[in-house]
C-alpha positions as CSV (number, residue, x, y, z in Angstrom):
1,M,-9.4,-14.4,-30.3
2,Q,-8.7,-14.9,-26.9
3,F,-6.7,-12.7,-24.4
4,F,-6.7,-10.8,-21.5
5,E,-5.6,-7.2,-20.6
6,T,-4.1,-5.5,-17.4
7,I,-5.3,-2.2,-16.5
8,G,-6.3,0.3,-13.6
9,S,-5.0,-1.1,-10.1
10,A,-6.0,-4.5,-9.8
11,T,-8.2,-5.1,-13.0
12,V,-7.9,-8.1,-15.4
13,I,-10.2,-8.1,-18.4
14,A,-10.5,-11.6,-20.0
15,Y,-11.9,-12.1,-23.4
16,D,-13.2,-14.8,-25.5
17,D,-13.9,-14.4,-29.2
18,D,-13.0,-10.6,-29.0
19,R,-15.8,-10.2,-26.0
20,P,-15.2,-9.2,-22.6
21,V,-15.9,-12.1,-20.4
22,L,-14.8,-11.3,-17.2
23,T,-13.5,-8.5,-14.8
24,T,-11.5,-8.6,-11.4
25,D,-11.7,-5.6,-8.9
26,A,-12.9,-3.1,-11.3
27,W,-12.2,0.0,-9.8
28,I,-12.5,2.2,-13.1
29,E,-13.0,5.8,-11.3
30,G,-13.3,8.2,-8.5
31,D,-11.6,7.6,-4.9
32,A,-11.0,5.0,-2.1
33,Y,-10.5,5.4,1.5
34,F,-12.3,8.7,2.2
35,G,-10.8,10.6,-0.9
36,S,-7.1,9.4,0.2
37,W,-6.6,7.3,-3.0
38,G,-7.0,7.9,-6.4
39,L,-6.3,6.0,-9.7
40,D,-2.6,6.5,-10.8
41,Y,-3.3,5.7,-14.2
42,E,-6.1,6.5,-16.2
43,I,-8.2,3.6,-18.0
44,P,-8.4,4.3,-21.6
45,A,-11.6,4.3,-23.4
46,A,-11.6,1.0,-25.1
47,Q,-10.9,-0.8,-21.9
48,M,-13.3,1.1,-20.1
49,Q,-16.3,0.1,-22.6
50,A,-14.8,-3.5,-22.2
51,I,-15.1,-3.3,-18.4
52,R,-18.6,-2.1,-18.6
53,D,-19.9,-4.6,-21.1
54,A,-18.4,-7.8,-19.5
55,E,-20.8,-10.6,-18.7
56,Y,-19.1,-11.3,-15.1
57,H,-17.2,-9.0,-12.5
58,W,-15.3,-10.7,-9.9
59,F,-14.4,-9.1,-6.6
60,S,-11.9,-10.3,-4.5
61,H,-12.3,-8.8,-0.9
62,G,-14.1,-5.6,0.6
63,H,-11.6,-2.9,0.4
64,P,-12.9,0.0,-1.7
65,D,-10.0,-0.1,-4.3
66,H,-11.3,-3.7,-5.0
67,T,-15.1,-3.4,-4.6
68,N,-15.9,0.3,-5.1
69,I,-19.4,1.0,-4.3
70,A,-19.3,4.2,-6.5
71,C,-18.5,2.3,-9.5
72,L,-20.9,-0.9,-8.8
73,P,-23.8,0.8,-10.9
74,M,-21.9,1.2,-14.0
75,L,-21.3,-2.8,-14.1
76,T,-25.0,-3.7,-14.0
77,K,-24.6,-5.7,-17.4
78,G,-22.7,-8.3,-16.0
79,E,-23.5,-11.0,-12.9
80,F,-21.2,-9.9,-9.8
81,L,-18.9,-12.9,-8.5
82,L,-17.3,-13.5,-5.1
83,S,-15.3,-16.0,-3.7
84,D,-17.0,-17.9,-0.7
85,H,-15.9,-16.0,2.3
86,Y,-16.8,-16.7,6.0
87,G,-19.7,-14.7,7.0
88,N,-20.7,-13.6,3.2
89,R,-20.9,-10.1,4.2
90,I,-19.9,-8.6,0.6
91,K,-22.8,-10.7,-0.7
92,R,-25.2,-9.5,1.8
93,D,-24.5,-6.1,1.3
94,L,-24.4,-6.3,-2.5
95,T,-27.6,-8.4,-2.6
96,A,-29.5,-5.9,-0.4
97,A,-28.3,-2.9,-2.7
98,G,-30.4,-4.6,-5.6
99,Y,-27.2,-6.2,-7.4
100,R,-26.8,-10.0,-9.1
101,V,-24.6,-11.9,-7.1
102,R,-23.0,-15.2,-7.0
103,V,-20.6,-17.0,-4.8
104,L,-18.1,-19.4,-6.5
105,P,-17.7,-22.7,-5.1
106,D,-14.3,-23.0,-3.3
107,R,-11.4,-24.6,-4.9
108,E,-13.5,-25.8,-7.9
109,W,-13.2,-25.0,-11.6
110,I,-16.2,-22.9,-13.1
111,Q,-16.7,-22.5,-16.7
112,L,-17.6,-19.0,-17.8
113,S,-17.3,-19.2,-21.7
114,K,-16.3,-21.7,-24.0
115,G,-12.7,-20.9,-23.6
116,I,-12.7,-19.5,-20.1
117,R,-13.0,-21.0,-16.6
118,V,-12.1,-19.8,-13.3
119,Y,-11.0,-21.5,-9.8
120,S,-11.7,-19.2,-6.7
121,I,-9.6,-19.7,-3.6
122,A,-11.0,-17.6,-0.5
123,N,-8.7,-17.4,2.9
124,Q,-9.2,-16.6,6.5
125,N,-7.8,-13.1,6.1
126,Q,-11.1,-12.5,3.8
127,D,-9.2,-12.1,0.9
128,S,-9.3,-14.3,-2.2
129,M,-7.3,-15.6,-5.2
130,L,-8.9,-16.2,-8.8
131,L,-7.0,-18.5,-11.2
132,I,-8.4,-17.8,-14.6
133,D,-7.6,-20.5,-17.4
134,I,-8.0,-18.8,-20.9
135,N,-7.2,-21.4,-23.8
136,G,-4.4,-23.2,-21.8
137,R,-3.1,-19.8,-19.8
138,L,-3.2,-19.5,-16.4
139,V,-3.4,-16.2,-14.9
140,I,-3.0,-16.3,-11.2
141,N,-4.7,-13.1,-9.9
142,Q,-3.2,-12.9,-6.2
143,N,-3.9,-9.1,-6.0
144,D,-3.0,-8.2,-2.7
145,S,-3.8,-11.8,-0.9
146,P,-1.8,-13.3,1.2
147,E,-1.5,-17.2,0.7
148,F,-1.9,-19.7,3.2
149,G,-0.5,-22.7,1.9
150,E,-2.2,-22.5,-1.5
151,S,1.4,-22.1,-3.2
152,F,2.2,-25.7,-3.0
153,R,-1.3,-27.1,-4.9
154,I,-1.2,-24.0,-7.5
155,R,2.5,-24.9,-8.4
156,Q,1.4,-28.3,-9.2
157,M,-1.5,-27.1,-11.2
158,A,0.7,-24.8,-13.2
159,K,2.6,-27.5,-14.7
160,Y,-0.2,-28.2,-16.9
161,F,-0.5,-24.8,-18.9
162,K,1.8,-23.6,-21.4
163,E,2.1,-19.9,-19.9
164,V,1.8,-19.0,-16.3
165,Y,1.1,-15.2,-15.3
166,L,1.2,-14.1,-11.7
167,L,-0.4,-10.8,-10.8
168,Q,0.3,-9.6,-7.4
169,L,1.3,-6.7,-5.2
170,H,4.7,-6.1,-4.8
171,G,5.9,-2.6,-3.7
172,W,7.3,-0.5,-1.0
173,G,4.2,-0.8,1.7
174,G,2.3,2.1,0.1
175,A,-0.8,-0.1,0.2
176,D,-0.4,-0.7,4.2
177,M,-0.9,1.1,7.1
178,L,2.5,3.2,7.9
179,N,1.7,6.2,9.5
180,L,3.5,5.1,12.6
181,F,4.9,6.7,15.9
182,D,6.1,5.9,18.8
183,P,5.2,8.3,22.1
184,S,7.6,10.9,21.2
185,G,6.2,11.6,17.9
186,R,9.2,10.1,16.2
187,K,8.1,8.0,12.7
188,L,8.5,4.7,12.9
189,T,8.3,4.2,9.1
190,S,11.7,4.3,7.1
191,I,10.9,5.4,3.7
192,V,14.7,4.8,2.7
193,E,14.3,1.4,4.3
194,K,11.2,0.7,2.4
195,R,12.2,1.3,-0.9
196,R,14.2,-1.7,-1.5
197,P,14.3,-3.7,-5.0
198,I,11.0,-5.1,-5.9
199,A,11.9,-7.2,-9.0
200,P,13.9,-9.9,-6.9
201,R,10.7,-10.4,-4.9
202,S,7.9,-10.6,-7.3
203,Q,10.3,-13.0,-9.2
204,T,10.7,-15.3,-5.9
205,S,6.8,-15.4,-5.6
206,A,6.1,-16.0,-9.1
207,R,8.5,-18.9,-8.7
208,T,6.9,-20.2,-5.6
209,M,3.7,-20.1,-7.5
210,G,4.8,-22.0,-10.8
211,A,4.2,-19.1,-12.8
212,T,6.8,-18.1,-16.0
213,K,5.9,-14.4,-16.1
214,V,5.2,-11.3,-13.7
215,I,2.9,-8.8,-14.0
216,P,3.0,-5.7,-11.7
217,F,-0.6,-5.2,-10.2
218,S,-2.8,-4.0,-7.7
219,S,-0.6,-1.1,-6.5
220,F,-1.4,1.9,-9.2
221,H,-2.7,4.3,-6.7
222,R,-1.7,7.7,-5.7
223,Y,-2.4,9.8,-2.3
224,Q,-4.3,12.4,-3.2
225,R,-5.3,14.1,0.7
226,E,-3.1,16.6,2.3
227,D,-3.0,14.4,5.4
228,S,-1.7,11.2,3.5
229,A,0.2,12.6,0.3
230,W,3.1,11.8,2.5
231,A,2.9,8.4,1.6
232,N,3.4,8.9,-2.2
233,D,7.1,8.3,-1.4
234,L,6.2,4.9,-1.0
235,I,4.4,4.6,-4.3
236,P,6.9,3.0,-6.9
237,D,7.1,4.2,-10.7
238,L,6.7,1.7,-13.3
239,E,10.4,1.2,-14.0
240,D,11.0,0.6,-10.1
241,Y,9.1,-2.9,-11.1
242,H,11.9,-4.0,-13.4
243,R,15.0,-2.6,-11.5
244,D,17.3,-5.5,-10.4
245,A,15.3,-8.5,-11.8
246,M,17.3,-11.7,-11.5
247,D,18.3,-13.2,-15.0
248,N,17.0,-16.7,-15.9
249,W,14.3,-16.1,-13.3
250,P,10.4,-15.6,-14.3
251,E,10.3,-12.7,-16.5
252,I,8.9,-9.4,-15.7
253,L,6.3,-8.1,-18.2
254,P,5.0,-4.2,-18.0
255,A,2.2,-3.4,-15.8
256,F,-0.3,-2.8,-18.5
257,V,-0.4,-5.1,-21.0
258,R,-2.6,-6.9,-23.7
259,V,-1.7,-10.9,-23.8
260,N,-2.8,-13.0,-26.7
261,C,-3.4,-16.4,-25.4
262,A,-3.2,-18.1,-28.8
263,T,0.4,-16.9,-30.0
264,D,1.5,-15.5,-26.5
265,E,2.1,-12.1,-28.1
266,V,2.4,-9.6,-25.3
267,T,1.2,-5.8,-26.2
268,P,2.0,-2.8,-24.0
269,I,-0.8,-0.5,-23.1
270,D,0.4,2.7,-22.2
271,P,-2.5,4.6,-20.4
272,P,-1.8,8.5,-19.5
273,R,-1.0,9.1,-16.0
274,S,-3.7,10.6,-13.9
275,P,-3.5,14.6,-12.8
276,R,-2.0,14.6,-9.7
277,I,-3.7,16.9,-7.5
278,I,-3.3,17.3,-3.9
279,R,-7.0,17.8,-2.1
280,K,-8.0,19.0,1.6
281,P,-9.5,16.5,3.8
282,E,-12.4,18.7,4.2
283,E,-13.4,18.1,0.6
284,F,-14.3,14.4,2.0
285,G,-16.1,15.6,5.0
286,D,-12.9,15.2,7.5
287,S,-12.1,18.4,9.7
288,W,-9.3,17.4,12.3
289,S,-10.9,19.7,14.6
290,D,-14.1,17.8,15.1
291,Q,-14.8,16.6,18.5
292,L,-16.3,13.3,19.5
293,T,-19.3,13.2,21.2
294,A,-20.8,11.6,24.4
295,E,-22.4,9.0,22.0
296,D,-19.5,8.8,19.8
297,K,-17.4,7.8,22.8
298,G,-20.0,4.9,23.4
299,K,-20.0,3.5,20.4
300,I,-16.0,3.4,20.0
301,Q,-16.0,1.6,23.6
302,R,-18.7,-1.0,22.6
303,Y,-16.5,-1.6,19.2
304,F,-13.2,-2.4,20.6
305,S,-14.6,-4.2,23.8
306,A,-16.6,-6.6,21.7
307,R,-13.1,-7.6,20.0
308,E,-12.1,-10.3,22.9
309,A,-8.8,-11.3,21.4
310,L,-7.4,-7.9,22.0
311,R,-7.6,-8.6,25.9
312,K,-4.6,-11.1,25.2
313,N,-1.8,-8.6,23.9
314,F,-3.4,-4.9,24.8
315,G,-3.8,-3.3,27.8
316,F,-5.8,-0.4,26.0
317,I,-6.9,1.4,23.1
318,E,-7.2,5.2,22.7
319,V,-9.0,7.0,20.3
320,S,-8.8,10.6,19.7
321,A,-10.5,13.3,17.3
322,G,-10.1,17.2,17.5
323,G,-8.7,16.9,20.9
324,S,-11.2,14.7,22.5
325,N,-10.2,11.5,23.7
326,V,-12.0,8.0,24.8
327,T,-9.9,5.1,26.3
328,I,-10.8,1.4,26.3
329,D,-9.4,-0.8,28.8
330,L,-8.7,-4.0,28.1
331,N,-6.2,-5.7,30.2
332,R,-4.9,-4.7,33.7
333,A,-1.8,-6.6,33.8
334,K,-0.8,-4.8,30.2
335,R,-1.6,-1.5,31.3
336,D,1.3,-0.2,29.7
337,T,0.9,-1.6,26.3
338,G,-1.8,-0.5,24.1
339,I,-2.5,1.4,20.9
340,R,-3.8,5.3,20.3
341,F,-5.2,6.4,17.0
342,E,-5.6,10.2,15.7
343,C,-8.2,10.6,13.3
344,P,-10.8,13.1,11.8
345,R,-14.2,12.4,13.3
346,N,-16.1,11.8,10.5
347,S,-14.2,9.0,8.8
348,L,-13.2,7.5,12.3
349,M,-17.1,7.2,13.2
350,S,-18.0,6.1,10.0
351,C,-16.0,3.3,10.0
352,I,-16.8,2.5,13.8
353,E,-20.5,2.3,13.0
354,H,-20.3,0.3,9.6
355,E,-17.4,-1.9,10.9
356,L,-14.7,-1.1,8.3
357,F,-11.7,0.0,10.6
358,D,-9.4,-1.2,7.8
359,D,-10.2,1.8,5.6
360,L,-8.5,3.8,8.3
361,L,-5.6,2.1,8.4
362,I,-4.9,1.8,4.5
363,G,-6.2,5.5,4.2
364,N,-2.5,6.6,5.6
365,Y,-3.9,9.6,7.3
366,M,-4.7,8.4,10.6
367,R,-1.9,8.7,13.0
368,T,-1.3,5.4,15.0
369,I,1.1,5.5,18.4
370,F,2.7,2.5,19.7
371,F,3.1,2.0,23.1
372,N,5.0,-1.4,23.9
373,V,4.1,-2.5,20.7
374,E,6.3,-3.6,17.6
375,S,3.4,-3.9,14.7
376,L,-0.2,-3.9,13.8
377,Y,0.4,-7.5,13.0
378,P,-0.3,-9.9,13.8
379,H,-2.5,-8.9,16.6
380,F,-4.4,-6.1,15.9
381,T,-5.4,-5.8,12.1
382,P,-6.5,-9.2,11.5
383,Y,-8.5,-9.6,14.7
384,V,-10.2,-6.3,14.2
385,A,-10.6,-5.5,10.7
386,K,-10.4,-9.1,8.9
387,Y,-11.7,-11.9,11.7
388,A,-14.3,-9.5,13.3
389,D,-15.4,-6.6,10.9
390,N,-15.5,-8.7,7.8
391,G,-15.9,-12.1,9.1
392,G,-18.2,-11.5,12.2
393,A,-16.1,-13.4,14.7
394,K,-15.8,-11.3,17.5
395,T,-15.9,-13.6,20.7
396,M,-12.8,-16.2,21.5
397,R,-16.0,-18.9,20.7
398,E,-16.6,-17.1,17.1
399,L,-12.8,-16.8,16.5
400,G,-12.5,-20.8,17.1
401,A,-15.3,-21.6,14.6
402,Y,-13.9,-19.1,12.1
403,F,-10.2,-20.8,12.0
404,R,-11.7,-24.2,12.0
405,H,-13.6,-23.5,9.2
406,Y,-10.8,-22.2,7.1
407,F,-8.5,-25.1,8.3
408,M,-10.9,-27.8,7.3
409,R,-11.4,-26.1,3.5
410,D,-7.9,-27.3,2.9
411,P,-5.8,-29.1,5.9
412,V,-2.9,-29.7,3.9
413,A,-2.3,-26.3,2.5
414,H,-2.6,-24.8,6.1
415,A,-0.1,-27.2,7.6
416,L,2.6,-26.5,5.2
417,K,1.7,-22.8,5.6
418,H,2.1,-23.2,9.6
419,F,5.6,-25.1,8.9
420,A,6.7,-22.4,6.8
421,D,5.7,-19.7,9.2
422,G,7.1,-21.6,12.1
423,S,10.6,-22.2,10.4
424,E,10.6,-18.1,9.4
425,M,9.7,-17.3,13.1
426,V,13.0,-19.2,14.0
427,L,14.9,-16.8,11.7
428,R,12.9,-13.5,13.1
429,T,14.3,-14.2,16.4
430,A,17.9,-14.8,15.4
431,L,18.2,-12.2,13.1
432,P,17.2,-8.7,12.5
433,E,14.0,-8.5,10.0
434,G,15.6,-5.9,7.7
435,S,19.3,-7.1,7.3
436,A,20.7,-8.4,4.1
437,M,21.1,-11.9,6.1
438,F,17.7,-12.4,7.1
439,R,16.6,-11.7,3.5
440,A,19.4,-14.1,2.0
441,V,18.5,-16.9,4.3
442,K,14.5,-16.2,3.3
443,R,15.2,-16.4,-0.3
444,A,17.5,-19.3,-0.1
445,Y,14.4,-21.2,2.4
446,Y,11.9,-20.2,-0.7
447,G,14.5,-21.6,-3.3
448,L,14.2,-24.8,-1.8
449,M,10.5,-25.0,-1.5
450,T,10.2,-24.2,-4.9
451,R,12.5,-27.1,-6.4
């Protein structure tokens, strides 16, 4: 029998002739982001064994809830598959660790078994999607990846499949950096405003991709450190993914299911919820009282100074641990514009030394203070964590080569994406982003694009 199952946080298991052929992003136990995240639901024994026995394991990107280093030794029966990311950082790291690794060609169907083939799409965010064809059914595994115009092409491809399933992160922001403050100490994230209906957004995304079904995905974690547990209010319960769903739009299935790819029968899987235990940061090597050394400060200075694009939009970056501070002066003309990060020394220096700053942001225990800055996007997080840390593009010359590389992979998709983003930017300047009018106009725009 050919079928697929969804389980864990962002794991698909694809079966051919009842044997597990492929898994995706198999975070199957343990923690992520220096203990800040734990799995919200347990993985039942049958699915756990299938994951361990699979012939191939695909990893979308390097975040530890997708490529979890502690879980990799449990997956060595299979070959590791990666999308073709610029710089190939994940490939280098996994190969150096002794794993069997294959990079999938970009935008090309690859046969994995008689009834299963895959189509990988890497993007400039150092994320990727995987299209999985199982007996004429299409699974669009978008996980938590943005799309850079690929929806226009995927929607055309989807027309040739009997059923199309979109698996994508939708939620209340609990998988992003939201521990944000202004200089007075006022928290900038409103949990009430963030907790708006999920279903209409996921259904709209499905329609944009040409999908007939939606499966909630890539968001089943809990915050478990004392200093990040506040963010659990941004983690939806399973019923929240279905509330306010629109009639006659793509159907929203349960989050954990088995889908028969011959009969299209859907069988829910009901995994137990993991115990909710709040743990101290010291269990993960973090103490908020540890101070920076002179050597630490030098490493932090060099880390941020090397990322040349920051100078265009920020006057300074300040980093604090245990009451000790270091300030990186970037641009005197913008001396009042900058960001302050307050974080325990151990995880801070681990991320600086290994170039993994996104792990601090997503962990949501680090405090981020804005000085005349509205957001980490688009001028900080992508340039620091995506393009530089993962893509190796730090100087302006390197960034130019980086962007040209991704543009040339699919010029049509990128042109369409830039057009769409430009249209949306006009709305952002005319209407408040969180207003009902902004959301209504945006829905109308995407409705026109998906006809």
